[in-house]
N, C-alpha and C positions, 0 to 999 in steps of 0.2 A: 164239428169238430169249430174251434174258436177260433180268433185270428193274432192269436199272441204266438208269438215266437221266440226261441231264448240263443242268439245270438254269441259262436264263441270270440270274446276282447282276446285279442289274444297281444295289442298293443303294438302292429303294424294295421298300415294303408287297407289293406284288400277286404281286413278284417269292419273294420272302421268303417270303413266304403259301400260295405255288404249293407252295417246295418243301416247305416242312414241311408238307404233304394230304397229295403225292407220299412223302415218309419212313414219314408214318402211316401210311399204305395198302398198304407193307409194298414196296416201295422197295427199291434199291440210288444213295443221291440224290448225285449231285456236281455241283457250283458251278464255273458259272463266268465270268468277264466281262471284255466288253472293255476293251480298248487303244488308242479311238481320238483321242488327244490326239502327236502334234508337237511337239517344243519347239518355239516361236514361231506357234506356233498362236492361239487362239482365251487368254485365261486359265481354263484345265482349271479353277481351281477357283475358278471362276465358274462352272462352266456346271452349268446343271439335268439334264445328262447324261449320265453318266457318267465325273464330275469329280474333282477329288482327295477330298471329302468323300464322295460317292455309294461310291469301289472300297474308304474302310475304312470304309461303313456294313457294303458286301459280308460283308468281311473281317470283319465282326466277329459278320454274319448266319449267313453260315459256321460261326464257333467255337461258336454257342449253338447250331446244331444236329447240331453233331459232325460235318459230312462235311469229305471232303476238297472244297480248289477248288483252281483256279487262272485265270490271265491269261489272256487271245486275245491275241497285240501285233495288230491289222487297222489301223495307221496309214496305211499305204499307200494299202492296198485302202479305205479311209474317204474316206482326202482323195480319192481320182480317180472314188467311182461315187458321191458324195454332197457333200462339197464344191465341186469343180470341175464336178460337174454346174449346183448353185444355180443357183452363179455364173453356169457358161458362162447356161441359162438365165434366168432375169431380165437378162443382156445383148445378149437374146437378143426383150422384151419378157414373157415368158411366164412361168405363176403356179407355177412346180416345187411340188409336192410332195413332197418327199428320203426322211420313213418311209416310203410306201410302197416304193421302190426302197432303200430301208435291211434292211432285214427280207430280204430275195430276196439281193442281196446281204452284205452281209455281214452283218448278224446271225445269219442259220440258219448260213451259213456256217465264222463263231466256235463254234457250235455244236457244230456234227457233225464241229472239230475235235477239238473240247476231247469232244467224245461216241469220239471214235477214242482219244487217247487214254489215259482214264477203260477203254474196251470198255469201252466202253457204245451199247448201240442205239436205243434210242431218244434226244431233244431236247424241253426241255419248255422254258414260255416262263408267264408273269402275264397275258396279256390274256383280258381280258373274250369268252368265244369260244367256238366245240363245234368238231371234228372229226366228216364225218359218213360212212362209207363207202355211193357210191350200189350200187343195181342194175347200173347199167350197170361195177362196179370201178372209179370215177375216185373220188377221194377230195377234198372240197370243206368250205372254210368256212360256219357257217349260226350267224346271232344266239344271241346270248350271252341271259342269263336278262334279265341287268339290261342294262337299252334306257337306260337313261342311259351307259353306258358298252361300249354292245356298242365292239370292236373286228376288226372284221367287214372293213370297205372299210381299213384302212394291213396288212391278212395279204391281199392283195387278188393281191400277186405270187410269194407259195411255189405252187414247183414241183410236184407229180404226192412226186416221191420226197423233198422235202422233209415235206410234208402228211402218207404213209404212216409219217414214223418220227417224226410231235411227239406230241407229248400237251399236253394244257389243262387242267386243272384246275380253274379259274377259271371258267372256263363256265358253268357251274350257280349261279354264286351274287352275293350285292350286294354294291356296298362296302363299303359297311358291317357285314355282313354278318362279310365281309372284314379289314375292320380289328383287327374283333371277337374273331376267330380269331388274329388276327396280338397285343393282348395274352395272349390265353391263352398262345401258344406261348413267351409271355418273349422273345414280340422285342422289343430296343427303339425301332427307331421303326416303334413304329404311328399315330404318328401324323405323320409323315412327310407332306405338302403335299403333292399327286400335279406333274411337272414338265411346262410349258403351252404353254412355246415351241420355238420348234426350237431343237435342242443346243449348238451350236457360233456361233449371234445369241441367246443370253439375252439382252440389253439392248433387244433389237427393232429394232437401227437397223444393216435393210437393206441403204442405200447407203455408210453409214459404212464398215460390212464390204469390202463390194465394193470399196472404194476401197481400204484399210485392207492386207486381203489378194491382192487380184485387182489392186490398179492401175486396176480399172474408175470414170473418171470420170464424175458424173453432168454427159452435155452437155444445159446446156437450147437449146427449141426450141418448138418450137409446139401451144399445144391448136388445134383446127378443132372442124366440126361435122360432120354429115351430109354434108352438101353440100362444102364443103372449106374452110368459111369459114373466116379467123381469129377466135377469140375471146380472143387473150392469150397468155401465154410459161406456162413450162411449167419444172421446175427440172429436168427430168432421168426419163427411162421407167423407174429403177427407184425411185423413190421412189413410184408404183401400182401397181394389180392393178386388171380388170374390176369392173363392182361400185362399187366407191372413190365415195366421197360427200365425203366429211371432208379436210384439208391439198389440199388441191387450193389455196389464195389467190388467189382471186380468184372477185367478189360476182358473182355474175350475175341477181341480182332473180328468179332461178324456181331451182329442186332442174335439179343437176346432177349427170350423175354415168358416169366409165369407160364406154366405149361397146369400146374396138380400140384398144387398143397396136402401134404401126408403126412395128419400126426401122430401115429398111430408108430412111424419112426423118426417122427421129426425132418423130416425131409421136405425139401424144395426141389422141385421136377423143374427143368427148362428147356427149352426151344424152338426153335423159328420162326419167325409169326406166323407164315404156315399152318404150322405145325397147335396155332391155337381155336382152328374151322371148326365144325363139328357140326352135321346137320341131324345129332339128336340130341332129346335132353325130359329130362322126367323132373319131375313135380308133385312131391304132396300137400296134403290142406288144403280143398284145393276149395274153394268157396262159389258156389253160380252165381253169375250175374244172371246177364240176359237169356239164356237157357241151362236147362237138365242138363243131365251124364244124357240123360238120355235121347235126349231132344240131338245134344251130337251125335252119338252113333249112329241116327237115326239120318242123318242130312247126307255126312258123306260130300262134307263140303270142302272151300275153300279157307281156310283161317288168316287172321294177321298176328303175330307173339311180337309183344317186346319181350325182353330176359336181362332189361337195366334198363335204368329210368331217360338216359338218352340214346338209346338205341334207338333208330328207324326201323324197326320190325321189320319182320319177314316172314313170308306167307309158308303156311304150312298144312299140314293134315293134322287131325287127332286121334286118339287113340287111348287106351284106358288099360294099365295091367295091374291087376287087384281096385284099391283102393287112389290109387298114382293116376298122373294126367303122361302122355306119350306125344313129345312134340317130337315133329319128323317135320323140320325145313326142307320148303326145295333145293334151295341155296343152301349152303355154308355158311353159319353161321363165328359172325368170332367172342374166345374171349367169353364162353360162358362157365358161372364160377355160383359154385352149390352156397346155398344161405339167399342167394342175391331174388328179387322177386321175380315167377314170370305170369303175363298178363298177356292176357289170349282179345283176340278186339274180332268179328265180326266184318265185313264189309259197308254197312251202316257207321263205319265208327268207336258200337256198344261193348261198350262188354263184357268178355260171352263166359266168361271167370277166372281167377289168380289164386296161386301159390305159391310152392319156394321150393325153388329148386334146389333138387339134390343127388345131382348125375350127370351129366354129359357126356 
């Protein structure tokens, strides 16, 4: 293989320093940026991910580092695999995690298109994680040096072929170190803040976005308790997520939380905090990394699973129902939400597999 690498430049500090480090290490570096916005989509100039300003910043970084640069058009792919998926999930009472799907179906595909254009064998990003080849011949993602910026969760859907040709140069660095290197490299955006919200809903108004872009109008319905007793009226299921307490709009005399969303009859089930805890999670569309299904079934060991990005994780046993994976936590976990991403780790911090939660 050659030493050519196509780096995904997002206009942010992390991807810029990733390109800088690879060039410093002797790689022949090329910059690739995704063009995700169709005319008429949310205002790209205000988006916090690959908006107009970000693309301008990416070009500046490429020029500053002296690397060739290309924009790859993925507008249709992004709309189908990310935006449409997000809207459909919310309409069906789920809490989607579009970033984990975007990485596999949109971002990495765009990077490999750019790599093909430049004749590069590798792609790279500024994610805080490491790629490890295991004795069984499989590739996996492992926790980064920086616990506060670990991004293994977001990469759980990458395929073996994608991992085999991916470089993650920031896996051994802390965020403050990366910003210092950006200053040393003369990268103007060294102090640029990280993007936090979903890129195509920069104001965080999910219900407003779904109504404007997809015509999904929130329909009022009933809050009910676990026995089905009507407690009051809700504003529409798109306004709620599992575990939510604030914004219910009704005083109950005690803390109440969203336990379940039932799109089939437009109900939002409420419970006390204790009612949010459960030990069993079922997930579908499993992507295997460190271990195959056969290896998991044969091992009978204790794993650790996360049911959302900021979940600290819980020890668990794994089994299968058909093509789906069953997670049995040793201790009950709070607020598992259908639509969210499940990520399973082994004791070495390696991603074993990931999937989409369908029931808890």
